[in-house]
C-alpha positions, 0 to 999 in steps of 0.5 A, spaced: 220 264 841 219 267 834 213 271 832 214 275 825 207 278 826 204 280 833 200 285 836 203 289 841 198 286 846 200 279 845 207 281 847 206 287 852 208 282 858 214 278 855 220 283 855 219 284 862 218 277 864 224 274 860 229 280 862 227 279 869 229 271 868 235 273 865 233 272 857 231 277 852 225 279 848 227 284 842 225 285 834 229 281 829 234 286 829 236 285 836 233 292 839 229 290 846 222 293 844 215 290 844 213 295 838 214 293 831 210 287 830 216 282 830 219 279 836 224 274 838 224 271 845 230 267 848 235 265 853 241 270 854 245 264 851 241 263 844 240 271 843 246 272 838 245 265 835 238 266 834 238 273 831 244 271 826 240 265 823 234 270 822 238 274 819 239 269 813 232 270 811 228 276 808 222 278 812 216 277 809 210 282 808 205 282 814 199 278 811 194 283 815 
């Protein structure tokens, strides 16, 4: 799951659920957080690859 513009209430349960299942929920820099309005949810095997791919693209300005 990749979301560049979420509200904290959209992601609040995701970090706990994904980490308890062995996955990861972090921001686009790899920091485990639900704050910051950007999120990447993956299984453990895909986290590094997903972040590497996202790092190739500039973050666009929040449309809100």
